[in-house]
C-alpha positions as a printed NumPy array, in Angstrom:
array([[ 79.529,  15.921, -16.124],
       [ 76.194,  14.946, -14.577],
       [ 72.938,  16.186, -16.056],
       [ 69.282,  16.163, -15.095],
       [ 66.863,  14.713, -17.632],
       [ 63.07 ,  14.842, -17.566],
       [ 60.69 ,  12.154, -18.759],
       [ 58.103,  14.116, -20.734],
       [ 55.391,  11.516, -20.074],
       [ 55.694,  11.513, -16.289],
       [ 57.449,  14.881, -15.722],
       [ 59.819,  13.073, -13.353],
       [ 63.432,  14.259, -13.218],
       [ 66.399,  11.878, -13.158],
       [ 70.069,  12.589, -12.391],
       [ 72.294,  10.932, -14.988],
       [ 75.533,  10.668, -12.99 ],
       [ 78.008,  10.019, -15.774],
       [ 81.098,  10.463, -13.575],
       [ 79.835,   7.603, -11.4  ],
       [ 79.103,   5.455, -14.424],
       [ 80.111,   1.823, -14.503],
       [ 80.739,  -0.281, -17.562],
       [ 77.444,  -2.006, -18.417],
       [ 78.834,  -5.473, -17.711],
       [ 79.695,  -4.394, -14.152],
       [ 75.984,  -4.603, -13.306],
       [ 75.969,  -8.379, -13.848],
       [ 74.325, -10.516, -11.19 ],
       [ 75.905, -13.403,  -9.289],
       [ 76.307, -16.151, -11.872],
       [ 75.681, -18.874,  -9.26 ],
       [ 71.978, -17.91 ,  -8.931],
       [ 70.859, -18.315, -12.537],
       [ 67.311, -19.609, -12.936],
       [ 68.197, -22.263, -15.499],
       [ 70.527, -23.986, -13.017],
       [ 67.717, -24.832, -10.568],
       [ 66.054, -28.271, -10.518],
       [ 63.012, -28.606, -12.778],
       [ 60.796, -29.832,  -9.909],
       [ 61.018, -29.107,  -6.163],
       [ 59.208, -31.312,  -3.665],
       [ 58.056, -28.574,  -1.296],
       [ 57.244, -25.909,  -3.922],
       [ 53.488, -25.121,  -3.831],
       [ 53.482, -24.247,  -7.545],
       [ 55.192, -27.391,  -8.881],
       [ 52.98 , -30.097, -10.472],
       [ 51.628, -32.512,  -7.895],
       [ 51.581, -29.866,  -5.16 ],
       [ 48.583, -27.911,  -6.439],
       [ 45.966, -26.671,  -3.982],
       [ 42.71 , -27.179,  -5.948],
       [ 40.674, -24.903,  -3.693],
       [ 42.777, -21.924,  -4.827],
       [ 42.586, -22.59 ,  -8.563],
       [ 40.631, -20.202, -10.784],
       [ 41.617, -21.461, -14.234],
       [ 44.204, -23.457, -16.111],
       [ 45.432, -23.768, -19.692],
       [ 44.793, -26.207, -21.209],
       [ 41.616, -27.102, -19.364],
       [ 42.332, -30.848, -19.476],
       [ 45.568, -32.777, -19.357],
       [ 48.891, -31.44 , -18.046],
       [ 48.617, -27.699, -17.382],
       [ 50.944, -25.083, -18.873],
       [ 49.609, -21.983, -17.053],
       [ 47.436, -21.765, -13.95 ],
       [ 45.661, -18.799, -12.348],
       [ 45.092, -19.15 ,  -8.619],
       [ 43.914, -16.972,  -5.774],
       [ 46.759, -15.576,  -3.716],
       [ 46.86 , -17.575,  -0.5  ],
       [ 47.684, -14.395,   1.438],
       [ 45.858, -11.724,  -0.588],
       [ 46.281,  -8.008,  -0.129],
       [ 42.605,  -7.577,  -1.088],
       [ 39.511,  -9.692,  -0.485],
       [ 37.302, -10.576,  -3.448],
       [ 34.358, -11.334,  -1.122],
       [ 34.431,  -8.021,   0.745],
       [ 31.799,  -5.37 ,   0.136],
       [ 33.1  ,  -1.977,  -0.927],
       [ 32.603,   0.365,   2.007],
       [ 33.906,   3.954,   2.114],
       [ 34.509,   5.759,   5.393],
       [ 35.001,   9.534,   5.296],
       [ 35.426,  11.149,   8.688],
       [ 37.379,  14.388,   8.504],
       [ 41.009,  13.483,   7.828],
       [ 40.26 ,   9.831,   8.458],
       [ 39.442,   8.295,   5.102],
       [ 39.413,   4.6  ,   4.366],
       [ 37.974,   2.008,   1.998],
       [ 37.385,  -1.635,   2.798],
       [ 39.975,  -3.974,   1.298],
       [ 37.744,  -5.127,  -1.519],
       [ 39.338,  -6.341,  -4.722],
       [ 41.272,  -9.108,  -6.44 ],
       [ 44.747, -10.535,  -5.857],
       [ 45.601, -13.435,  -8.148],
       [ 48.734, -15.356,  -9.108],
       [ 49.599, -16.588, -12.585],
       [ 51.782, -19.706, -12.308],
       [ 53.654, -19.284, -15.569],
       [ 54.96 , -22.798, -16.149],
       [ 55.038, -26.27 , -14.6  ],
       [ 58.847, -25.983, -14.65 ],
       [ 60.523, -24.633, -11.515],
       [ 63.698, -23.682, -13.395],
       [ 62.398, -21.383, -16.082],
       [ 61.549, -17.723, -16.706],
       [ 60.449, -15.718, -19.762],
       [ 64.066, -15.462, -20.979],
       [ 64.242, -19.263, -21.221],
       [ 60.782, -19.841, -22.663],
       [ 59.369, -19.688, -26.155],
       [ 57.346, -16.667, -27.279],
       [ 54.275, -18.916, -27.269],
       [ 54.79 , -19.706, -23.584],
       [ 55.186, -16.012, -22.745],
       [ 52.03 , -15.263, -24.752],
       [ 50.045, -17.705, -22.59 ],
       [ 50.811, -15.594, -19.533],
       [ 49.811, -12.389, -21.326],
       [ 46.574, -14.064, -22.411],
       [ 45.892, -15.039, -18.783],
       [ 46.459, -11.398, -17.816],
       [ 43.846, -10.318, -20.346],
       [ 41.26 , -12.936, -19.45 ],
       [ 41.421, -12.194, -15.747],
       [ 41.741,  -8.453, -16.344],
       [ 38.481,  -8.477, -18.282],
       [ 36.793, -10.328, -15.431],
       [ 38.036,  -7.736, -12.935],
       [ 37.095,  -4.849, -15.225],
       [ 33.491,  -6.083, -15.209],
       [ 33.356,  -5.731, -11.406],
       [ 32.055,  -2.27 , -10.49 ],
       [ 34.153,  -2.278,  -7.311],
       [ 37.415,  -2.27 ,  -9.31 ],
       [ 38.888,   0.98 , -10.669],
       [ 42.346,  -0.139, -11.751],
       [ 44.021,  -3.438, -12.676],
       [ 47.768,  -3.976, -12.286],
       [ 49.642,  -6.769, -14.088],
       [ 53.213,  -7.45 , -12.958],
       [ 56.004,  -9.949, -12.395],
       [ 58.664,  -9.961,  -9.668],
       [ 61.75 , -11.973, -10.643],
       [ 64.283, -12.526,  -7.895],
       [ 64.604, -11.586,  -4.262],
       [ 65.614,  -7.955,  -4.868],
       [ 62.493,  -7.549,  -6.995],
       [ 60.276,  -8.666,  -4.129],
       [ 59.57 , -12.309,  -4.891],
       [ 59.27 , -14.807,  -2.047],
       [ 58.853, -17.982,  -4.138],
       [ 61.321, -19.12 ,  -6.813],
       [ 58.816, -20.854,  -9.079],
       [ 58.023, -18.534, -12.026],
       [ 54.844, -16.608, -11.372],
       [ 53.256, -13.23 , -12.056],
       [ 50.419, -11.394, -10.354],
       [ 47.22 ,  -9.516, -11.181],
       [ 45.646,  -7.115,  -8.689],
       [ 42.33 ,  -5.311,  -9.076],
       [ 42.112,  -2.352,  -6.705],
       [ 39.116,  -0.197,  -5.691],
       [ 40.976,   3.099,  -6.222],
       [ 43.179,   4.669,  -8.874],
       [ 46.637,   4.886,  -7.246],
       [ 48.058,   8.4  ,  -6.979],
       [ 51.006,   7.805,  -9.33 ],
       [ 48.662,   6.369, -11.961],
       [ 46.403,   9.432, -11.695],
       [ 49.399,  11.782, -11.85 ],
       [ 50.728,  10.111, -14.995],
       [ 47.298,  10.259, -16.611],
       [ 47.046,  13.971, -15.837],
       [ 50.457,  14.659, -17.373],
       [ 49.465,  12.725, -20.489],
       [ 46.243,  14.743, -20.718],
       [ 48.143,  18.035, -20.397],
       [ 50.515,  17.043, -23.171],
       [ 47.568,  16.12 , -25.39 ],
       [ 45.841,  19.427, -24.646],
       [ 49.018,  21.417, -25.35 ],
       [ 50.239,  19.531, -28.418],
       [ 47.301,  17.6  , -29.811],
       [ 49.271,  14.337, -29.671],
       [ 49.67 ,  11.34 , -27.388],
       [ 52.866,  11.88 , -25.384],
       [ 53.825,   8.208, -25.715],
       [ 53.409,   8.33 , -29.489],
       [ 55.613,  11.448, -29.501],
       [ 58.245,   9.712, -27.367],
       [ 58.161,   6.657, -29.606],
       [ 58.564,   8.727, -32.767],
       [ 61.486,  10.62 , -31.232],
       [ 63.249,   7.459, -30.078],
       [ 62.874,   5.916, -33.538],
       [ 64.428,   9.011, -35.117],
       [ 67.277,   9.146, -32.593],
       [ 67.947,   5.36 , -32.601],
       [ 70.611,   5.546, -29.865],
       [ 68.311,   4.223, -27.156],
       [ 66.379,   1.681, -29.234],
       [ 67.133,  -1.894, -28.183],
       [ 65.066,  -3.691, -30.826],
       [ 61.935,  -3.196, -32.905],
       [ 59.537,  -5.016, -35.18 ],
       [ 56.344,  -4.19 , -37.048],
       [ 54.213,  -4.028, -33.865],
       [ 56.46 ,  -3.027, -30.937],
       [ 59.551,  -0.984, -30.119],
       [ 61.765,  -1.653, -27.084],
       [ 63.88 ,   1.281, -25.929],
       [ 65.634,   2.676, -22.877],
       [ 63.879,   6.027, -22.219],
       [ 65.898,   9.241, -22.486],
       [ 65.327,   9.856, -18.757],
       [ 65.479,   6.231, -17.597],
       [ 65.548,   6.304, -13.779],
       [ 67.708,   3.188, -13.377],
       [ 70.229,   1.202, -15.449],
       [ 68.703,  -0.846, -18.304],
       [ 65.167,   0.369, -17.515],
       [ 63.317,  -0.53 , -20.73 ],
       [ 59.923,   0.286, -22.2  ],
       [ 58.163,  -1.861, -24.798],
       [ 55.633,   0.343, -26.573],
       [ 53.105,  -0.757, -29.207],
       [ 53.29 ,   1.19 , -32.459],
       [ 49.498,   1.075, -32.714],
       [ 47.984,   3.681, -30.448],
       [ 45.681,   2.239, -27.805],
       [ 45.083,   3.232, -24.178],
       [ 43.973,  -0.182, -22.973],
       [ 45.925,  -3.445, -22.735],
       [ 42.606,  -5.3  , -22.654],
       [ 41.952,  -4.126, -26.222],
       [ 45.15 ,  -5.73 , -27.542],
       [ 44.481,  -8.422, -30.15 ],
       [ 45.742, -11.984, -30.113],
       [ 48.279, -10.919, -32.728],
       [ 49.37 ,  -8.04 , -30.489],
       [ 49.923, -10.415, -27.577],
       [ 51.98 , -12.744, -29.767],
       [ 54.081,  -9.799, -30.958],
       [ 54.545,  -8.475, -27.428],
       [ 55.557, -11.933, -26.193],
       [ 58.18 , -12.156, -28.94 ],
       [ 59.733,  -8.775, -28.087],
       [ 59.488,  -9.253, -24.308],
       [ 61.2  , -12.611, -24.539],
       [ 64.038, -11.126, -26.603],
       [ 64.606,  -8.194, -24.231],
       [ 64.5  , -10.428, -21.158],
       [ 66.792, -12.929, -22.883],
       [ 69.357, -10.189, -23.464],
       [ 69.18 ,  -9.189, -19.81 ],
       [ 69.525, -12.844, -18.785],
       [ 72.579, -13.42 , -20.968],
       [ 74.198,  -9.992, -20.731],
       [ 73.692,  -9.386, -16.996],
       [ 73.607, -13.029, -15.862],
       [ 69.947, -13.291, -14.897],
       [ 69.426, -10.098, -12.869],
       [ 66.449,  -9.608, -10.577],
       [ 63.78 ,  -7.464, -12.246],
       [ 60.171,  -6.353, -12.239],
       [ 57.987,  -5.92 , -15.256],
       [ 54.67 ,  -4.079, -15.272],
       [ 51.981,  -3.82 , -17.939],
       [ 50.961,  -0.16 , -17.681],
       [ 47.411,   0.303, -18.906],
       [ 44.75 ,   2.96 , -18.512],
       [ 42.582,   2.897, -15.42 ],
       [ 39.154,   1.451, -16.115],
       [ 37.464,   4.865, -16.073],
       [ 39.976,   6.15 , -18.676],
       [ 40.006,   3.219, -21.108],
       [ 38.589,   5.327, -23.939],
       [ 40.836,   8.374, -23.408],
       [ 42.909,   9.027, -26.513],
       [ 45.732,  10.726, -24.614],
       [ 46.782,   7.429, -22.957],
       [ 48.834,   4.59 , -24.423],
       [ 49.502,   1.195, -22.813],
       [ 53.01 ,  -0.242, -22.657],
       [ 55.29 ,  -2.56 , -20.674],
       [ 58.113,  -1.376, -18.443],
       [ 60.967,  -3.702, -17.445],
       [ 63.015,  -2.595, -14.428],
       [ 66.179,  -4.589, -13.662],
       [ 67.074,  -4.357,  -9.96 ],
       [ 70.779,  -3.743, -10.475],
       [ 70.986,  -0.525,  -8.424],
       [ 69.767,   0.324,  -4.93 ],
       [ 67.716,   3.313,  -3.832],
       [ 69.004,   5.283,  -0.856],
       [ 68.434,   8.521,   1.042],
       [ 68.548,  10.825,  -1.979],
       [ 65.815,   8.876,  -3.772],
       [ 63.688,   8.646,  -0.634],
       [ 64.139,  12.319,   0.185],
       [ 63.536,  13.755,  -3.28 ],
       [ 61.563,  11.191,  -5.262],
       [ 64.301,  11.52 ,  -7.914],
       [ 66.576,   8.714,  -9.005],
       [ 70.294,   8.802,  -9.678],
       [ 71.05 ,   6.653, -12.723],
       [ 74.731,   5.704, -12.919],
       [ 74.377,   4.273, -16.42 ],
       [ 73.734,   6.532, -19.405],
       [ 70.568,   5.31 , -21.147],
       [ 72.441,   5.375, -24.461],
       [ 75.077,   3.014, -23.043],
       [ 72.476,   0.67 , -21.555],
       [ 70.683,   0.421, -24.902],
       [ 73.907,  -0.125, -26.841],
       [ 74.919,  -2.904, -24.479],
       [ 71.557,  -4.683, -24.865],
       [ 71.593,  -4.273, -28.641],
       [ 74.897,  -6.112, -28.79 ],
       [ 74.034,  -9.063, -26.535],
       [ 73.772, -12.353, -28.426],
       [ 70.463, -13.942, -27.495],
       [ 71.703, -17.415, -28.441],
       [ 74.682, -17.295, -26.061]])
């Protein structure tokens, strides 16, 4: 029988449609498209070594010699770093100039890789690039929120195969970010605790939805996961701001992220996915009711009219089953 579950952090409801449920392995992607089967270098790829556009480059690691990670300006940015911030308020017509940052992190010189195929150290380099550029954006008074994310695969929204992630600094706090912050504040006011810390403690007691854990991070499929295999990676140490994470935290996160993404790669045959580092908006970086974390969203199900009409998702995989499946995937397969 179906049931509705609510995520206590976001207050969003999800329909868990158990009678529609598939076996977890039925969500596997087309095996012919696996990232590791691509060539290591592609002649017309703008991100492959030898094809760099120096005028777009912001930084590289290491600074000299062959690069391992590059940060570049997006060639077709959604926001313009040179634009002045101008607000126009005229009755119902409200607008802000497109001032902000839109940068690309080229994750590797290899065309045929992804975090699931890399070492934790390579994943940590990307997270470090996120932090370095995020701190630069946070120092710009025009920026109110910084988003760090990766699109992997066509269904996740990527247009270029070469592994890359993105960082965007926007001059507003997006509505969904503000709504989540407000719900977290209400929970703190009502209970005296961080809602994410409460969720983490509950998941560790329950264990059924925990995928893996170590001394710094816990990866679990939330009780009200909106889609199959939707996974959160939450730091045990309470902190609202990703930019405050230590070098050791980044190394630990890279280790856990790589393991989760490896299990998705092996178990579901390299599915398309998005991951997002969810951190406090810049004005809320010192608010104790917030807690940064990473969400990984495999694109193995499609949204349709119900989701568009209600804002609710129908999840055809029980979160407990998704977590059990991922727990049992052999990472060395």
